[in-house]
Backbone bond lengths (Angstrom), bond angles and torsions (degrees), N, CA, C in turn:
res aa  C-N    CA-C-N  psi(-1)  N-CA   C-N-CA  omega(-1)  CA-C   N-CA-C  phi
1 M - - - 1.391 - - 1.565 109.66 -
2 T 1.380 116.17 135.25 1.405 119.04 166.33 1.618 106.35 -124.94
3 W 1.273 117.88 132.10 1.433 120.33 -171.05 1.543 108.23 -112.49
4 L 1.306 116.08 127.29 1.480 121.39 167.04 1.496 111.41 -84.67
5 I 1.332 117.20 125.53 1.451 120.71 176.52 1.575 106.86 -107.56
6 T 1.292 119.44 109.38 1.505 116.18 174.96 1.501 106.79 -83.26
7 G 1.378 113.89 146.00 1.408 116.89 -173.43 1.538 113.47 71.63
8 G 1.341 112.78 21.00 1.503 120.86 -174.99 1.475 119.23 -64.06
9 A 1.364 117.67 -16.72 1.495 120.57 179.97 1.613 108.06 -101.60
10 G 1.309 115.63 12.47 1.457 115.29 -179.16 1.488 109.12 -93.47
11 Y 1.325 115.91 -177.08 1.488 122.51 -178.33 1.480 113.78 -52.37
12 I 1.414 114.30 -59.27 1.499 118.65 -179.28 1.512 109.23 -74.10
13 G 1.369 119.31 -41.03 1.468 120.41 -176.55 1.416 114.17 -59.82
14 A 1.351 118.35 -40.23 1.431 119.04 -179.35 1.537 113.55 -67.78
15 H 1.321 114.20 -30.62 1.495 118.08 174.60 1.528 109.90 -70.88
16 V 1.310 119.02 -37.27 1.457 119.85 178.52 1.522 107.59 -69.19
17 A 1.304 118.25 -37.94 1.500 119.86 -178.13 1.498 112.10 -65.46
18 R 1.334 113.17 -36.85 1.495 116.39 176.93 1.371 115.40 -70.25
19 A 1.443 118.16 -41.74 1.457 122.18 -179.92 1.462 111.33 -64.18
20 M 1.397 120.12 -36.11 1.420 121.63 179.67 1.476 110.87 -73.50
21 T 1.285 117.19 -45.46 1.548 117.10 -178.60 1.527 110.25 -65.71
22 D 1.325 116.54 -37.37 1.555 118.43 177.36 1.493 108.50 -61.39
23 A 1.347 120.10 -27.36 1.457 121.95 -179.85 1.504 113.20 -91.70
24 G 1.309 117.14 6.75 1.446 121.94 175.72 1.549 115.67 94.12
25 E 1.299 118.24 3.19 1.436 116.87 -178.48 1.513 111.09 -84.15
26 R 1.288 112.68 149.05 1.513 116.05 179.50 1.568 105.61 -89.80
27 V 1.361 114.64 139.55 1.450 123.15 -169.57 1.486 111.34 -137.06
28 V 1.337 118.61 141.07 1.453 124.14 166.53 1.439 105.11 -128.53
29 A 1.403 116.65 139.74 1.453 122.23 178.95 1.524 114.67 -108.23
30 L 1.318 117.38 138.59 1.391 123.91 174.30 1.471 111.12 -117.87
31 D 1.324 120.63 125.30 1.523 121.47 -176.17 1.513 108.04 -155.63
32 D 1.360 117.32 138.03 1.390 118.48 175.15 1.540 114.15 -89.21
33 L 1.296 113.04 5.12 1.519 122.83 171.99 1.500 113.61 60.85
34 S 1.365 115.73 18.59 1.470 119.88 170.94 1.571 114.32 -64.53
35 A 1.389 111.75 -27.67 1.478 117.15 179.29 1.533 107.90 -136.33
36 G 1.288 119.26 -15.32 1.448 124.88 -179.63 1.491 115.62 -86.37
37 S 1.330 117.38 167.93 1.472 121.72 -178.95 1.619 107.34 -141.09
38 P 1.316 115.54 127.59 1.500 117.49 -179.76 1.507 109.69 -62.06
39 A 1.313 120.41 -22.16 1.468 124.37 -178.13 1.595 110.22 -63.93
40 R 1.368 116.81 -24.01 1.402 120.36 -178.08 1.549 112.69 -74.23
41 L 1.326 119.30 -17.73 1.418 125.49 -176.71 1.505 114.76 -98.28
42 S 1.400 119.55 140.62 1.370 119.36 178.52 1.586 110.79 -74.87
43 A 1.266 112.86 166.50 1.498 119.96 -172.00 1.506 111.45 -66.51
44 D 1.306 115.54 -17.00 1.491 120.14 -175.03 1.559 112.77 -94.86
45 V 1.310 115.23 3.04 1.464 123.64 179.84 1.602 107.24 -103.75
46 P 1.297 121.47 107.44 1.490 120.20 178.95 1.514 109.41 -65.68
47 L 1.272 115.55 138.40 1.492 118.01 -178.77 1.505 107.68 -120.23
48 V 1.323 112.49 123.97 1.537 118.72 178.46 1.470 106.77 -106.18
49 R 1.416 118.37 119.53 1.497 116.89 176.78 1.505 109.26 -83.41
50 G 1.316 112.62 127.31 1.475 117.80 -179.90 1.545 113.56 166.21
51 S 1.240 119.69 174.19 1.429 126.00 -168.39 1.561 105.80 -112.45
52 S 1.447 112.52 153.02 1.535 117.93 174.54 1.515 106.80 -75.86
53 L 1.313 123.12 -5.45 1.447 122.36 173.35 1.560 113.38 -78.72
54 D 1.323 113.60 -11.61 1.524 120.14 -174.14 1.571 108.81 -91.79
55 G 1.158 116.99 87.52 1.547 122.02 -173.75 1.504 109.43 -57.98
56 E 1.284 120.72 -47.65 1.441 120.98 -177.51 1.549 113.81 -61.70
57 L 1.348 111.53 -41.22 1.495 115.14 176.67 1.546 108.15 -63.53
58 L 1.200 118.17 -44.35 1.538 117.71 -179.48 1.455 110.42 -58.07
59 K 1.323 117.69 -43.33 1.541 117.65 -177.96 1.440 110.96 -63.11
60 R 1.400 118.26 -37.31 1.482 120.67 178.79 1.510 108.65 -67.59
61 V 1.272 122.18 -44.79 1.440 125.31 -174.14 1.594 108.55 -61.93
62 L 1.334 111.14 -47.24 1.583 116.38 -179.17 1.482 111.05 -60.50
63 A 1.346 115.38 -36.28 1.489 120.00 -177.98 1.568 112.58 -73.64
64 E 1.378 107.84 -53.45 1.504 116.60 -169.75 1.571 112.79 -65.03
65 H 1.356 112.85 -28.34 1.465 119.82 -177.80 1.539 115.73 -102.48
66 G 1.447 112.35 -0.90 1.454 117.14 176.74 1.576 111.76 63.14
67 V 1.330 112.15 38.75 1.515 114.67 -172.64 1.504 109.83 -68.10
68 T 1.407 115.04 134.66 1.496 121.82 178.57 1.465 113.52 -113.79
69 G 1.369 114.21 -9.07 1.481 118.72 178.63 1.535 110.76 -156.22
70 V 1.288 112.23 152.61 1.527 118.04 -175.67 1.556 109.31 -126.25
71 V 1.338 115.05 133.67 1.446 121.52 167.16 1.513 107.13 -110.84
72 H 1.343 118.89 110.41 1.470 121.83 -171.81 1.563 110.07 -100.76
73 L 1.380 114.93 107.99 1.431 124.06 179.10 1.454 113.08 -110.48
74 A 1.366 116.51 -25.11 1.412 118.58 -171.80 1.530 114.64 -61.85
75 A 1.289 114.94 123.53 1.531 118.04 -178.61 1.528 109.02 -177.51
76 R 1.249 115.53 154.33 1.492 122.02 168.81 1.513 109.84 -77.43
77 K 1.302 119.94 144.28 1.481 118.05 -166.71 1.518 116.86 -142.26
78 Q 1.373 118.83 9.09 1.411 122.18 -173.40 1.549 107.09 -92.95
79 V 1.337 119.94 121.60 1.458 122.50 -175.45 1.498 113.56 -60.90
80 A 1.382 114.61 -48.40 1.508 116.20 -179.48 1.414 115.18 -65.26
81 E 1.427 117.18 -30.26 1.438 122.26 177.36 1.547 109.09 -68.39
82 S 1.338 115.14 -36.64 1.455 119.17 -178.05 1.442 112.84 -65.35
83 V 1.384 112.39 -36.39 1.555 117.00 178.86 1.484 107.51 -64.59
84 A 1.374 118.35 -42.66 1.457 119.17 -175.02 1.537 112.76 -79.64
85 Q 1.351 117.40 -22.74 1.453 117.05 -177.90 1.522 108.44 -133.91
86 P 1.314 118.48 63.65 1.482 119.97 -177.86 1.484 117.19 -58.17
87 T 1.308 115.72 -40.26 1.430 120.64 -175.86 1.557 110.86 -65.29
88 R 1.363 115.21 -40.89 1.491 118.73 175.83 1.593 108.65 -61.67
89 Y 1.295 118.61 -39.31 1.458 121.01 -177.64 1.580 108.01 -65.61
90 Y 1.273 116.02 -46.73 1.517 118.53 178.10 1.523 109.56 -61.97
91 R 1.316 117.35 -45.19 1.496 120.24 -175.06 1.530 109.55 -60.21
92 E 1.422 115.21 -52.59 1.408 118.94 -172.63 1.585 113.68 -78.83
93 N 1.329 119.26 -43.40 1.441 125.29 -176.94 1.549 111.43 -72.58
94 V 1.345 117.31 -48.79 1.417 124.60 -176.61 1.530 110.32 -86.49
95 G 1.359 115.80 -51.21 1.455 121.50 -176.68 1.482 113.29 -64.00
96 G 1.387 114.09 -39.95 1.565 118.59 177.30 1.510 109.99 -63.48
97 L 1.301 115.33 -42.99 1.584 122.31 176.48 1.416 110.76 -58.12
98 A 1.376 118.02 -46.92 1.494 119.42 179.25 1.529 113.41 -60.70
99 T 1.370 115.05 -43.08 1.499 119.52 176.11 1.493 111.11 -61.29
100 L 1.347 116.49 -46.41 1.461 118.29 177.06 1.468 116.03 -60.89
101 L 1.349 119.05 -41.26 1.436 122.30 174.18 1.482 114.45 -61.05
102 D 1.382 115.28 -40.44 1.488 115.21 174.12 1.520 113.69 -57.55
103 A 1.382 113.07 -42.69 1.460 113.36 -177.59 1.534 110.59 -69.69
104 V 1.282 118.17 -36.08 1.369 122.82 -179.43 1.572 114.20 -64.68
105 A 1.338 111.89 -39.87 1.460 119.01 177.36 1.577 107.82 -63.09
106 E 1.386 116.08 -49.99 1.391 120.78 -174.68 1.562 112.90 -64.48
107 A 1.289 115.26 -28.61 1.463 121.00 179.19 1.538 114.39 -82.84
108 G 1.309 113.82 -15.00 1.522 121.44 179.86 1.519 108.71 83.17
109 V 1.292 120.06 19.36 1.502 117.84 179.52 1.576 108.81 -67.24
110 A 1.282 114.78 136.89 1.510 117.92 -167.05 1.517 110.76 -107.19
111 H 1.220 120.16 -6.33 1.544 121.00 -173.06 1.473 110.05 -136.08
112 F 1.421 111.68 135.02 1.464 117.25 -171.60 1.532 108.29 -144.92
113 V 1.301 117.77 125.11 1.460 123.81 176.12 1.526 104.54 -115.80
114 F 1.444 114.99 129.12 1.399 122.15 -177.90 1.483 112.29 -112.12
115 S 1.306 118.45 130.12 1.489 124.23 173.82 1.488 110.46 -78.13
116 S 1.283 118.22 100.10 1.485 121.14 175.67 1.492 109.42 -106.43
117 S 1.370 120.96 -164.97 1.375 123.93 -168.15 1.536 110.88 -148.93
118 A 1.386 114.54 154.91 1.396 116.59 172.75 1.579 110.42 -72.33
119 A 1.315 116.64 -9.80 1.427 122.58 175.47 1.576 114.00 -58.67
120 V 1.334 115.98 -18.45 1.470 121.24 -178.46 1.544 107.47 -68.60
121 Y 1.416 119.44 -21.27 1.433 121.51 -175.19 1.533 110.91 -85.81
122 G 1.263 121.68 -20.63 1.467 124.21 -173.44 1.492 110.34 64.48
123 D 1.360 115.22 -126.61 1.428 123.82 178.94 1.477 111.58 -112.29
124 P 1.254 126.70 80.42 1.472 128.08 -164.62 1.564 109.44 -81.19
125 G 1.372 121.55 -16.64 1.407 123.48 177.33 1.519 115.81 63.88
126 V 1.329 115.48 35.95 1.556 119.99 179.29 1.551 106.60 -121.77
127 D 1.288 116.79 161.69 1.464 120.75 178.82 1.509 110.15 -71.74
128 L 1.347 116.90 -48.09 1.392 118.88 178.96 1.531 108.06 -125.55
129 I 1.350 117.21 132.39 1.446 123.53 -178.41 1.537 107.82 -93.43
130 T 1.422 115.11 117.97 1.355 122.01 174.00 1.474 110.55 -96.90
131 E 1.330 115.58 167.83 1.489 116.40 178.42 1.528 112.59 -67.20
132 D 1.322 116.60 -12.50 1.467 119.80 178.01 1.587 112.29 -92.79
133 T 1.298 116.41 -4.85 1.467 121.86 175.00 1.540 110.43 -59.32
134 P 1.322 119.00 126.28 1.478 118.59 -178.82 1.559 112.60 -51.06
135 C 1.272 115.65 141.84 1.487 123.93 179.70 1.520 108.56 -93.08
136 A 1.370 120.32 124.17 1.436 121.51 175.01 1.533 105.26 -148.31
137 P 1.351 118.42 78.30 1.484 121.33 -177.02 1.502 108.75 -63.28
138 V 1.377 116.91 149.37 1.380 123.42 -175.62 1.500 111.26 -115.38
139 N 1.229 121.03 13.14 1.525 122.85 169.51 1.529 109.02 -152.02
140 P 1.349 116.29 164.45 1.554 118.69 -174.49 1.505 109.31 -63.12
141 Y 1.269 125.18 -32.90 1.474 120.58 179.50 1.513 110.66 -62.18
142 G 1.294 118.51 -44.29 1.512 117.42 177.48 1.494 109.59 -67.22
143 E 1.393 121.43 -36.17 1.395 120.08 -178.98 1.547 108.67 -62.10
144 T 1.329 118.86 -41.63 1.414 119.90 -177.44 1.548 113.36 -64.56
145 K 1.271 113.98 -31.28 1.478 120.45 175.67 1.507 111.99 -69.94
146 L 1.255 117.14 -43.69 1.482 122.26 174.38 1.507 109.55 -61.33
147 A 1.374 116.39 -51.38 1.446 115.99 178.54 1.485 115.19 -61.71
148 G 1.345 118.33 -30.11 1.493 123.83 168.31 1.429 118.22 -58.41
149 E 1.330 112.60 -39.91 1.447 119.23 174.62 1.481 111.19 -62.81
150 W 1.276 118.37 -50.32 1.465 125.68 179.38 1.520 107.37 -54.79
151 L 1.271 119.70 -48.69 1.407 125.19 178.76 1.478 116.94 -61.73
152 V 1.341 116.62 -44.27 1.454 120.58 175.78 1.533 110.63 -63.02
153 R 1.323 118.53 -45.20 1.447 118.03 -178.88 1.624 110.28 -64.27
154 A 1.240 113.62 -41.07 1.527 118.37 -176.87 1.525 107.02 -64.40
155 A 1.310 119.24 -49.81 1.453 122.53 177.67 1.539 110.42 -57.99
156 G 1.331 119.29 -41.31 1.394 122.58 -178.81 1.564 109.37 -62.80
157 R 1.271 116.01 -44.96 1.485 118.20 179.15 1.543 111.35 -63.84
158 A 1.347 116.32 -40.76 1.471 120.43 -173.10 1.586 110.58 -72.45
159 H 1.411 113.18 -33.04 1.442 115.88 -173.78 1.467 119.18 -115.86
160 G 1.367 116.94 10.17 1.435 124.14 -178.70 1.515 112.08 65.67
161 I 1.275 119.47 40.25 1.460 123.83 176.40 1.565 106.74 -100.07
162 A 1.298 114.63 128.07 1.476 120.86 172.82 1.515 108.74 -78.90
163 T 1.316 118.12 130.71 1.465 119.05 -168.81 1.592 108.91 -131.50
164 V 1.291 110.74 147.63 1.540 116.12 173.65 1.557 106.11 -135.01
165 C 1.366 116.03 128.30 1.428 121.95 173.46 1.536 111.74 -107.72
166 L 1.399 110.85 121.48 1.418 112.67 -176.43 1.550 110.22 -104.81
167 R 1.273 118.29 118.84 1.471 120.94 -177.29 1.537 108.63 -93.15
168 Y 1.322 115.68 100.29 1.477 118.15 -179.55 1.528 110.90 -74.54
169 F 1.347 111.31 148.74 1.445 118.22 169.60 1.557 104.33 -100.43
170 N 1.300 120.30 -145.27 1.530 120.44 -167.60 1.583 107.30 -88.39
171 V 1.357 108.93 117.42 1.429 118.73 -174.81 1.574 109.59 -88.99
172 A 1.327 117.29 141.69 1.435 122.64 178.20 1.524 109.55 -153.80
173 G 1.272 120.36 168.56 1.481 126.56 172.34 1.492 114.65 88.58
174 A 1.313 116.18 -176.25 1.445 123.58 -178.63 1.549 107.36 -152.02
175 A 1.278 116.97 137.63 1.498 120.89 172.48 1.543 111.19 -71.15
176 A 1.317 116.16 -29.27 1.398 123.29 -179.96 1.629 106.82 -151.36
177 P 1.289 115.75 145.55 1.485 118.51 -174.87 1.536 112.11 -51.31
178 E 1.325 115.33 -44.11 1.471 117.55 -178.75 1.571 116.52 -65.24
179 L 1.279 114.66 -12.13 1.499 118.34 179.11 1.589 111.20 -100.74
180 A 1.294 115.85 7.68 1.540 119.10 -173.62 1.502 106.17 -66.36
181 D 1.375 111.84 159.92 1.479 125.73 173.94 1.552 105.10 -69.96
182 T 1.418 114.21 123.15 1.433 119.03 178.94 1.606 110.91 -97.66
183 G 1.306 115.42 -7.10 1.447 119.65 -178.51 1.579 110.44 -80.11
184 V 1.272 119.90 167.30 1.424 124.13 176.29 1.547 107.57 -126.03
185 F 1.314 113.03 64.40 1.450 119.36 -177.61 1.552 112.07 -121.63
186 N 1.307 117.87 -23.22 1.480 124.44 -176.13 1.390 107.92 -102.80
187 I 1.377 120.45 159.41 1.427 123.94 -167.61 1.601 115.79 -61.96
188 V 1.387 117.29 -39.09 1.381 116.16 178.38 1.465 115.90 -62.77
189 P 1.407 117.23 -56.64 1.478 113.99 174.25 1.521 117.57 -60.51
190 M 1.329 117.17 -24.72 1.488 119.57 176.10 1.484 109.17 -62.80
191 V 1.373 117.06 -41.74 1.484 120.74 -177.49 1.516 106.98 -68.74
192 F 1.380 118.05 -47.51 1.427 119.65 178.58 1.476 110.83 -54.47
193 D 1.319 119.12 -44.89 1.413 121.22 -178.97 1.528 112.35 -58.62
194 R 1.297 121.03 -42.61 1.411 124.71 174.48 1.475 114.06 -59.86
195 L 1.312 117.66 -48.13 1.476 123.93 -179.77 1.535 108.03 -63.55
196 T 1.324 120.32 -42.08 1.420 123.06 179.55 1.441 112.94 -59.46
197 R 1.347 117.70 -33.05 1.424 126.33 -178.71 1.553 112.89 -90.24
198 D 1.377 113.88 8.86 1.430 122.13 178.84 1.485 111.13 64.05
199 E 1.324 116.85 37.57 1.494 123.94 177.71 1.518 108.65 -119.97
200 A 1.326 115.67 149.97 1.415 119.94 175.46 1.567 113.57 -72.52
201 P 1.265 117.48 146.54 1.471 120.95 179.52 1.534 109.33 -62.75
202 R 1.282 117.54 157.22 1.466 121.62 -178.34 1.531 110.71 -113.08
203 I 1.299 118.85 142.16 1.401 126.14 170.03 1.477 108.32 -117.01
204 F 1.323 118.01 127.34 1.463 123.02 -179.89 1.535 108.42 -96.33
205 G 1.241 115.16 82.89 1.508 121.74 171.11 1.572 108.05 102.40
206 D 1.383 112.50 126.47 1.458 117.70 177.53 1.541 109.72 -128.29
207 D 1.304 114.90 25.07 1.493 121.89 -179.14 1.505 112.48 -122.69
208 Y 1.346 115.90 29.53 1.491 120.21 176.34 1.585 107.45 -83.31
209 P 1.300 116.96 158.93 1.457 124.98 -179.73 1.542 110.13 -74.07
210 T 1.331 117.86 59.80 1.414 122.35 178.18 1.501 109.95 -134.41
211 P 1.340 121.27 161.71 1.502 118.00 -176.07 1.457 120.47 -46.40
212 D 1.361 115.26 -42.61 1.497 117.79 -176.92 1.563 108.81 -107.66
213 G 1.273 116.98 6.70 1.525 118.68 -178.95 1.453 120.17 83.02
214 T 1.358 114.70 -4.45 1.530 118.96 178.03 1.472 111.05 -106.19
215 C 1.366 115.64 161.88 1.417 119.49 -177.51 1.473 112.47 -66.60
216 I 1.413 117.23 146.87 1.408 122.96 -177.85 1.599 107.62 -109.02
217 R 1.288 116.44 136.41 1.445 121.20 -175.78 1.592 108.31 -139.00
218 D 1.306 112.00 155.97 1.443 121.31 177.70 1.523 107.63 -101.84
219 Y 1.442 116.89 114.21 1.428 123.01 -175.70 1.490 112.06 -99.30
220 I 1.258 116.82 133.57 1.503 120.58 -179.06 1.498 111.40 -125.30
221 H 1.358 116.01 129.69 1.529 118.18 -178.72 1.490 106.78 -66.51
222 V 1.310 117.81 137.60 1.415 122.43 175.13 1.545 116.52 -55.36
223 A 1.255 114.35 -31.85 1.499 119.92 173.96 1.458 111.10 -66.04
224 D 1.291 118.70 -42.92 1.538 121.77 175.65 1.539 104.07 -63.28
225 L 1.244 121.54 -47.70 1.462 120.42 176.29 1.444 116.13 -52.03
226 A 1.321 114.94 -44.62 1.459 117.52 176.39 1.528 112.25 -62.82
227 D 1.280 115.55 -38.72 1.513 118.81 174.80 1.496 112.44 -58.15
228 A 1.286 114.05 -37.50 1.503 119.26 178.96 1.492 110.75 -64.64
229 H 1.344 118.75 -41.26 1.483 119.56 174.93 1.480 109.97 -63.01
230 L 1.323 118.72 -40.64 1.481 119.30 -179.75 1.545 109.29 -65.21
231 A 1.328 116.85 -39.88 1.510 115.96 -179.53 1.507 110.29 -67.12
232 A 1.354 114.53 -38.03 1.559 113.46 174.89 1.518 115.10 -64.34
233 A 1.288 115.54 -42.77 1.459 119.99 175.57 1.437 115.81 -59.23
234 R 1.319 116.59 -40.96 1.497 124.24 178.53 1.519 107.81 -68.44
235 R 1.331 121.84 -42.93 1.527 122.25 -178.54 1.517 108.40 -65.14
236 L 1.317 117.34 -35.40 1.440 121.39 -179.75 1.523 110.86 -68.14
237 S 1.364 113.64 -51.87 1.504 116.45 -175.49 1.569 110.26 -69.36
238 D 1.250 118.77 -24.20 1.474 119.30 -179.24 1.500 110.57 -83.27
239 G 1.366 116.80 -8.73 1.511 120.92 178.97 1.484 113.61 83.93
240 D 1.483 111.09 13.94 1.526 113.38 -177.65 1.520 110.56 -77.66
241 L 1.317 115.27 -21.14 1.484 124.85 -173.95 1.491 107.30 -115.05
242 T 1.287 119.75 122.21 1.507 122.32 170.29 1.598 107.93 -128.02
243 G 1.199 113.62 167.76 1.460 115.88 -175.93 1.512 113.40 66.08
244 D 1.351 119.29 -131.46 1.431 124.80 178.43 1.561 113.39 -128.40
245 L 1.302 113.08 146.14 1.487 120.28 177.50 1.455 107.26 -136.97
246 T 1.389 116.96 138.75 1.535 122.30 173.42 1.474 105.22 -125.12
247 V 1.330 115.26 132.98 1.461 118.67 -175.85 1.530 109.68 -138.34
248 N 1.371 121.16 142.01 1.382 122.50 168.72 1.533 111.29 -73.84
249 I 1.276 121.71 143.42 1.495 121.83 169.69 1.560 108.81 -121.92
250 G 1.357 110.96 102.83 1.462 122.37 179.39 1.478 110.25 -156.05
251 R 1.364 114.91 -177.03 1.456 118.57 -179.08 1.551 110.03 -95.78
252 G 1.347 115.07 -16.50 1.405 117.64 -178.29 1.568 110.74 77.07
253 E 1.282 114.91 23.24 1.529 120.53 -179.97 1.553 108.23 -136.96
254 G 1.242 112.82 137.38 1.472 120.54 -176.03 1.577 111.24 -93.21
255 V 1.278 114.77 136.81 1.516 116.91 171.86 1.574 109.00 -133.94
256 S 1.286 118.73 129.65 1.389 120.83 -179.66 1.469 113.61 -76.76
257 V 1.348 114.64 163.22 1.434 120.49 -179.51 1.509 111.11 -61.49
258 R 1.305 113.64 -37.47 1.532 117.52 -179.81 1.473 108.88 -69.97
259 E 1.347 119.04 -39.84 1.427 118.64 -179.37 1.506 111.41 -67.74
260 L 1.359 117.36 -37.03 1.420 120.59 174.85 1.523 115.39 -60.36
261 I 1.276 114.10 -42.50 1.504 119.61 178.25 1.495 108.96 -65.81
262 A 1.283 120.64 -32.71 1.483 125.21 176.68 1.584 107.39 -62.43
263 V 1.330 117.29 -44.20 1.445 119.79 -179.04 1.486 106.47 -65.21
264 V 1.356 122.19 -41.62 1.416 124.49 -177.86 1.564 106.62 -57.98
265 G 1.352 116.02 -39.26 1.419 121.79 -177.83 1.508 109.65 -65.07
266 E 1.336 121.22 -44.01 1.363 126.48 179.97 1.526 109.14 -60.88
267 V 1.340 119.77 -44.75 1.511 122.21 -178.94 1.518 114.09 -70.78
268 T 1.337 115.88 -41.26 1.460 120.64 -175.57 1.524 111.69 -86.69
269 G 1.344 119.13 -25.05 1.510 119.04 -175.24 1.546 108.08 87.57
270 D 1.348 116.16 -1.52 1.504 116.61 -179.23 1.552 106.82 -107.26
271 T 1.336 112.06 106.54 1.417 119.31 -166.36 1.627 110.74 -114.86
272 R 1.397 111.88 25.57 1.446 116.45 178.56 1.487 110.19 -63.20
273 A 1.323 116.71 149.50 1.452 125.67 -177.40 1.539 109.41 -66.73
274 P 1.335 119.96 137.32 1.416 119.88 177.83 1.543 110.27 -76.78
275 L 1.398 110.38 154.28 1.470 119.04 175.95 1.604 106.64 -85.44
276 V 1.201 117.21 138.13 1.518 125.51 176.65 1.501 108.42 -99.64
277 E 1.340 116.08 120.36 1.440 121.51 172.14 1.565 112.27 -121.54
278 G 1.297 118.49 179.22 1.414 120.32 -176.59 1.479 113.82 -64.48
279 R 1.363 115.56 161.23 1.468 120.47 175.05 1.494 111.21 -57.90
280 R 1.346 112.99 153.75 1.483 121.81 167.63 1.508 109.13 -95.29
281 P 1.310 116.44 142.06 1.476 117.71 -179.88 1.552 112.04 -65.46
282 G 1.282 116.20 136.46 1.466 123.24 179.94 1.398 117.72 88.43
283 D 1.326 122.88 -1.05 1.397 124.95 -175.45 1.566 107.51 -80.28
284 A 1.328 115.85 118.56 1.486 123.43 178.94 1.559 106.35 -76.39
285 P 1.384 115.72 143.56 1.482 115.97 178.81 1.532 112.46 -64.94
286 R 1.340 113.81 -35.43 1.503 116.03 -178.14 1.452 111.61 -146.70
287 A 1.295 116.43 138.38 1.523 123.52 177.67 1.557 105.69 -148.60
288 V 1.310 113.81 103.01 1.434 123.20 -176.75 1.533 109.44 -135.49
289 A 1.332 116.18 129.97 1.368 120.30 -176.10 1.572 118.91 -77.23
290 S 1.255 117.75 146.75 1.451 120.63 154.94 1.523 109.31 -87.16
291 A 1.338 115.23 117.62 1.476 117.38 -171.53 1.504 109.64 -106.87
292 S 1.292 118.99 19.16 1.486 121.16 -176.63 1.539 114.44 -71.71
293 R 1.390 117.48 -31.46 1.476 117.46 -178.20 1.461 108.54 -72.04
294 A 1.313 122.78 -36.41 1.477 125.05 175.95 1.418 110.56 -54.54
295 A 1.339 118.04 -44.50 1.480 126.22 -174.63 1.559 106.93 -66.34
296 E 1.345 114.92 -48.90 1.467 121.41 -179.45 1.419 116.93 -64.48
297 R 1.389 116.24 -43.85 1.546 120.18 -172.98 1.576 113.12 -94.46
298 L 1.316 113.11 -33.46 1.442 115.04 -177.40 1.553 115.46 -105.81
299 G 1.364 113.96 -6.94 1.389 117.57 -173.61 1.576 116.61 62.07
300 W 1.322 111.04 31.36 1.434 117.53 -174.24 1.535 110.27 -121.61
301 T 1.296 116.95 135.32 1.567 120.80 165.83 1.608 105.78 -136.40
302 A 1.238 111.51 153.29 1.515 121.14 172.91 1.439 110.73 -70.21
303 R 1.402 113.43 137.25 1.461 116.91 -172.67 1.539 109.63 -120.19
304 R 1.279 116.60 -13.55 1.513 117.47 -173.85 1.564 114.55 -96.86
305 S 1.264 119.02 146.63 1.446 120.35 -179.05 1.535 115.62 -86.77
306 V 1.320 111.63 171.17 1.477 115.69 177.37 1.603 110.94 -62.52
307 H 1.382 110.38 -40.11 1.466 114.65 -179.91 1.539 110.49 -61.58
308 E 1.272 116.20 -34.82 1.510 120.76 -178.59 1.553 109.29 -68.12
309 M 1.336 114.98 -37.36 1.402 119.86 -177.54 1.498 108.03 -67.24
310 V 1.341 120.19 -46.31 1.508 124.59 -178.03 1.452 111.14 -63.81
311 D 1.390 113.40 -48.01 1.474 115.73 179.67 1.401 115.02 -60.75
312 S 1.318 116.84 -47.05 1.583 114.99 179.85 1.523 110.84 -67.96
313 A 1.324 120.09 -33.30 1.469 121.96 178.81 1.590 106.32 -66.02
314 W 1.307 117.60 -41.92 1.581 117.38 -179.88 1.525 109.92 -64.50
315 R 1.364 119.92 -39.48 1.439 118.44 175.90 1.550 113.53 -61.01
316 G 1.320 112.24 -39.78 1.503 114.13 175.49 1.491 115.60 -69.24
317 W 1.288 114.24 -38.42 1.533 117.63 173.06 1.456 114.82 -58.77
318 R 1.344 120.36 -40.42 1.493 125.56 -179.05 1.536 104.87 -69.94
319 L 1.319 120.77 -44.57 1.439 122.19 -178.96 1.482 110.55 -56.95
320 H 1.328 117.47 -50.51 1.470 118.82 -173.32 1.504 116.45 -74.65
321 R 1.409 112.16 -16.99 1.480 113.18 176.79 1.456 112.42 -110.19
322 G 1.473 118.55 5.35 1.394 118.96 176.15 1.482 118.46 64.99
323 T 1.387 114.18 31.57 1.491 121.88 175.15 1.400 113.02 -102.19
């Protein structure tokens, strides 16, 4: 097997590339480097600079590297940006996926892992979100991920491609400091950024129907997420999975925003009280995964704690900012 990882030089993609190469898989990365960095990849992982919208490039890469499976992570992923630029999100996330699937079908690639998101569920209002919970995304980003799942499954049926859609919950942490998230879009780096600027962390709303009034989320260590991709790829290449499979990737445990900020305080030593501001539009009170299907079908369960996520992310934050 040789696996093409699109978005392979990004935060999650580089973790997937490392997990797969460490397990003995052959990997080639494709990335337009709009958010990725070649420094995240080891020297034995070929990097092709380009976009999943470039059909001719995709055909060449699949042929020249003898690709037999694809892990598709390349996508735009900021919710607020998707609201402001919906056509861009549909063009890149859905259009790029369609172009890639055309190339995959033409090349006879038989295995495909799709990076989806818990954003497909929207605000379901349940204690535990199962894969059978109705999908009702509340922003264009989530819509493109749900449309992507539909497209992946339809292409799989039409062309005999075995597919797995992984619905990520909230990703944090780093397997190594050099692989850490360098953006300030997710909650953990957002809190680090505030503390680094000598400002208190912010909580958006403390009047939700939860025990401490703040939103509850399911946080997953990026190294566990990478292991989930490896498990899916191995099940596909071994022939254990045929047709299509959709699974949640989370810990199955909820952590409130206030609890998470307290963990950040333990790790950083900065325990100042957070500032409470108004709710943000579209924030669900609770979003926690049922992770049983991933355990049953992929033989995968998350192993790392929230403290490990925050501690590893903090070491990466300090490395990248020289603090």
